[in-house]
C-alpha positions in Angstrom: 0.0 0.0 0.0 1.4 3.4 -1.0 1.9 6.1 1.5 -0.2 9.2 0.7 1.8 12.3 -0.3 5.0 10.3 -1.1 5.7 10.0 -4.8 8.1 7.3 -6.0 10.5 8.4 -8.7 12.1 6.1 -11.2 15.5 4.7 -10.5 18.4 5.2 -12.9 18.0 1.6 -14.1 14.3 2.1 -14.7 15.0 5.2 -16.8 17.7 3.5 -18.8 15.5 0.5 -19.4 12.5 2.5 -20.5 14.3 5.2 -22.5 16.9 2.9 -24.1 19.8 5.3 -24.7 22.0 2.2 -24.7 21.6 -1.2 -26.4 20.0 -3.8 -24.1 23.2 -6.0 -24.3 25.4 -3.1 -23.2 23.0 -2.1 -20.5 22.9 -5.6 -19.1 26.7 -5.8 -19.1 27.0 -2.4 -17.4 24.4 -3.5 -14.8 26.2 -6.7 -14.1 29.5 -4.9 -13.6 27.9 -2.3 -11.4 26.5 -5.0 -9.2 29.8 -6.9 -8.9 32.1 -3.9 -8.6 29.8 -2.0 -6.2 30.0 1.1 -8.5 27.0 3.2 -9.5 25.6 2.3 -12.9 26.2 5.9 -14.0 30.0 5.4 -13.4 30.1 2.1 -15.3 28.3 3.6 -18.3 30.9 6.4 -18.4 33.9 4.1 -17.9 32.8 1.8 -20.7 32.0 4.8 -22.8 28.4 3.6 -23.4 27.2 7.2 -22.8 28.7 10.6 -22.5 28.4 12.6 -19.3 26.3 15.2 -21.2 23.8 12.6 -22.5 23.5 10.8 -19.2 23.0 14.1 -17.2 20.4 15.3 -19.8 18.5 12.1 -19.7 18.3 12.0 -15.8 17.7 15.7 -15.5 14.8 15.6 -18.0 13.2 12.5 -16.3 13.6 13.8 -12.8 12.9 17.4 -13.6 15.9 18.8 -11.7 18.7 21.2 -12.7 22.2 19.9 -13.4 25.1 21.2 -11.2 27.9 22.8 -13.1 30.8 20.3 -12.8 33.3 22.9 -14.1 32.5 25.5 -11.4 35.1 26.3 -8.8 33.9 24.9 -5.5 35.0 26.5 -2.2 36.4 23.7 0.1 34.9 25.5 3.1 31.4 25.1 1.6 32.0 21.4 0.8 33.1 20.9 4.5 29.7 22.2 5.8 28.6 18.5 5.5 30.8 15.9 7.2 32.9 13.9 4.7 31.3 10.6 5.7 27.8 12.0 5.2 28.8 13.4 1.8 30.2 10.1 0.7 27.3 8.0 2.0 24.7 10.2 0.3 26.8 11.1 -2.7 26.1 14.8 -2.0 28.4 17.8 -2.5 27.5 21.2 -1.2 28.7 23.8 -3.7 27.1 27.1 -2.9 25.8 28.6 0.4 23.2 31.3 0.5 22.0 33.2 3.6 19.5 30.4 4.5 20.1 27.8 1.8 22.7 25.3 0.6 22.9 24.2 -3.0 23.9 20.5 -3.1 25.0 18.4 -6.1 23.6 14.9 -5.6 23.7 11.7 -7.5 20.0 11.2 -6.5 18.6 14.7 -6.1 15.2 13.2 -5.3 16.4 11.3 -2.2 14.2 12.9 0.4 15.9 11.0 3.3 19.3 12.6 2.4 17.8 16.0 1.8 16.1 15.9 5.2 19.2 14.7 6.9 21.2 17.5 5.4 18.6 20.1 6.4 18.6 18.8 10.0 22.4 18.8 10.1 22.9 22.3 8.6 19.7 24.1 9.6 19.6 25.4 6.0 17.1 24.8 3.2 18.7 22.3 0.8 18.5 23.0 -2.9 19.3 19.7 -4.7 21.0 19.6 -8.1 21.9 16.6 -10.3 25.5 15.5 -10.6 27.3 12.3 -11.5 28.8 10.2 -8.7 32.3 10.4 -10.2 32.2 14.2 -10.2 30.9 14.3 -6.6 33.5 11.9 -5.3 36.4 13.7 -7.1 35.3 17.0 -5.6 34.9 15.5 -2.1 38.4 14.1 -2.5 39.9 17.4 -3.5 38.2 19.3 -0.7 39.5 16.9 1.9 43.0 16.6 0.4 42.6 13.1 -1.0 43.3 13.1 -4.7 
């Protein structure tokens, strides 16, 4: 039985399966590797060059109706550190801009209400989620924390 007021959004795999930006054989191979390597499917698709970053971001952004974070923007390490490193890695979330009462956060899953609520509770700020790829989030977290 569905909970009233909570809308389920499609997973990355559901979107890829329905929209078919990649051949079924390649998608199955990428999914198998993602499962065995414990990497997000987005990362495997990029590593295997089955999709470009731009195409993958455009597909997910359109489906989820969220803005894409600018992966080329300079990110202040102090803003990144507003969220503890372990929390950022677990939720694949990267704060990149702080307003007076808000925090813009690049997320691999910008519709993850549990992570958004956790970040709001931890920071006391309104969280503005943006879409980003896991590989970009992790590399920026590494850079901000001197690991890379």
